[in-house]
N, C-alpha and C positions, 0 to 999 in steps of 0.2 A: 186692926185684923178683924178679918171676916168674924162674922159671928157663927157659929156652928151650926150646922145641920140636925134637927130632931123630927126623928120620923113620926113624934107625936103631936107635930101638929105646932111647929116650932117655925122659924124662921124658913121662907119658902124658898126650894132650889131650883135655881135661874139655868132654864137651860137656852143656851144661846146658838139660835141658827146663825152662821159666819156667811154672809155672801148670796143670799137666796137668786141673787139679782143674775148676779155667775155661774154657781153651783148649784146644780139643784137639776139632774135629766134624770127620765124615771121615777121618778116618785119620791124622791131620795127624802123628800120633804117627809115624808110618813114616819120617817124615824123620829122625827121630833115630836110626832102627834101619839108614835107607841111610848113613846118615854113618861110624855104628860099623862097617859092613861092609864101606865103600869102602875104610877107614881098617886095618882089620885085613887084608883082602888085598894091603896094600901092606905089610904086618908094623907101622904103626903102631901103639903102643899106647892103647888107650882108656879114660876112666874117663866111665862115665853118671852124671848126676844128675837127680835128677826133684823139682821143688822146688816146693811146694804151697803156695797161697795164703796158708796162717798159719803159712808157713815167711821167715824171709830170705833174698833171693838172694844169694848165694855171689858177691864180686868176683874170684876169680880162675881163672872158664871160661875158656874158650880160644873155644868158638862156643856161643854163648846162641840156643836155638829157643821161638817163640811159636806155636802154631795159631791156628784161626779159633777163634768162639764167639756164642753168640746174644747180645743188647743186653745183657740187665741182667750176664749173668758178663761181659763185656768191661767195663761202667762197672766195675764192682767190682775186676777184676784193675786198671785204669786208677789208681783211688784207691790199693790198694792199693802199685803198684808208685812210684809218685810218693812216695808216704810211705816206703817204703823204701828208695827210690835208690838201689838196687845194682844193676841194670843199666844205669842212666844212667852212674853209677861206672865200670862194668865196659867199656861202650862207649869215654865220654872218655879211656881208657888206651888204648884202639885192638883191643879184643876184637873177634870176630863175631858180626852178631845178623842172622838170618836169622828174619823174620814171614812172617805166612798171614794174609791177610783180616784178620780183627777185629784181630786182632797187627797185623798193618800199621800200620790206621790209628790203632792209640793209640799208636803211637812218632810218630805226626807231633804237631803241634801243637794240632792241636781234631779231634774227631770226634763224629759227629751219633748223638743218644741216641734212646730209645725214640720218643720226639714229633719226630723230626729238632731237639731241641736242642742247640745247642752245649756238648761239653763240653770239658775241657781234657786232652789228651793227656801224652805223654812228653817234647817236641821233641826227639827224639834223632833224626830225621831230618826236614829242611825237605821236610815233605808239609802239608796238610791236607786233613778229609776230609767230607764231611756225607751228606744224603740225598738219593738221586735222583727222579727221575719213575720209572723202569721200575727194573726187575729184572733184574740180570743174569745169567740161569742156563743153564747147558750147557758145552757144550766148546768150550776155548779156544786159539788158534795166536795166536804171537806171534814177533815175528823179535828178537832180543837186540841189544842195542847194541854194533858190532864189536870195540869196545876191550873186551869181556869177554873174545871168545873162545870162546863159548856158544853149540851150534847151537840151532835151532830150539826152541821152547816149546810145549809141548801141556799141555793140565790142565783142570779143569772150573771154572768158578765158580757163585756163590749166593749172591749180595749187591744190596744198593741201593745200593751204597756209590759217592758219587763222589771221584775223589781231584785234587786238584791239587798241582803238585810249585811247589816255590819255588824261588829260584834256588842254592841251597844243596846240593839235588841232581839227580841227572838220571833220566829213563826209564830203568826196565827195559829196556822192547822196546817194539816197535810191532805194533800187533793185525790180522792179518789174518783172525780170526774169534772173533768176542765182545765184550764190550763194553771188560773191562777197569777203566782209572781213568775211564770214560767221556767220552775226549777222541782217542781214538786209538793211547793209548799205555798199555801196562801198565805196576804194580810203579814202583819208585823204586831208588837205590840213592844211598850216598855214603863213600866210604872205605870201611870193612867192613863197612858196615850195609845190607841190603837188603831189601826188602820185595814182597811179591805178592798178586794177589787166588786166584793157584793151588791148586786144590786138586787131588788126584789118589791118593797125595801126591804134590807138587812135585817130589820129589827123587829118586821111584821112577822119572815119569814122565821125568826131566830128569836123567838120571847127569851131564852136563855142568856142571852148577849146583852140584849138591854135589860133585863137582871140585873149582869154583871156589871154594869156601868151606872146603873143606880146604886149598885152596892158602893164602887170607888166613891160616890158620891156622900151616901147618908149612911152607909154602915150594914150589919146585917139585915135585912125583909125578911118580913113574916111573908109566908105561903099564901097566894091567890083565892079566894072558893075555886072551888069544881066547877063550877060553872062558867065561871070567867074566865077559866081558861079553853073553855069547850072547843071557840073558833079556833083558837091557836093551835091547837091538837088537830084538829081538823084540816089545816092549810099544811101543816108541818108532812101529817098521813101521805096528802094527796100532792105533794109535790115530792117525798121521799120514793112513793110507789110510781110518781111520770118517771121521774130516775131512774127507778132501776128497770121500768119496761123498756126505755128507749138508750141505757147508757150501755 
C-alpha cells in the first residue's frame, strides 16, 4: 500500500511527467514546474519523475501530467500507454491525472487520427474526441464548474478537436471566449482525472487549478503568502484584461 502523503514534511509527492518526448508542446512542461513550486512554497516535499515513451510508467505516482502533441506523436503515445497500462492502473487506484490537449483526448475512449479516423484511447475519462470543421486558435476564457472552487480559467488553444462528454464525466468549465470542446464547454473531469485544451501553460496562468490538483493529492492546503502570489495575480490580471480588450 502506498504510504500516505503528509503536508508537514512526510512522504514526497511524486509528480510524474508522462512522455515528454512525445507530448510536450507549447511549454506544457511548465505545469510540472508550477506544481512543484507551489508544493515547495507550502513545505510539501516533492519528487519529479520524467518518463519517456520507451520507459514503463510507474504506478506509484501521486499526480500524473500529460501535455499536448502533434497527431503522430499522440497516436504513438496512445498505443504505448495502452500497452504499458501503468497510467490506467494508477488512475484506477485514485492517482491524480492532469492532461492537456492531445493528452486530454487520448484519456478518452476515442480520438481523431491524422485523417480524422477513429483511434482507440485509454478510456480513463468518459469522453470521446474527433476532428471538427474549424480549428480553435487563440485565447480562451472559461468559467469553472462551481463545485471545484476554482476561479475563471484563461489560456490559449490550438486544436481542431471536438470532444463529447459522456455520463461518467462533467465539463470542467463553460466557455465565454474560444472554442474548447466545441459545444460551449471546456475540458472534463471525473474523480481525480481532469483534462483541458488549455495551454499557457495552464497551471501557470491558473494557479487555482494547480492548487486543486495538489489538494486532491495531499488534502487541504494552507494559503500562500501574499508576496508569493503577486506574479501569478499579475499574469492573471494581464491575460484577463487582454481578452476583455480583444474579445
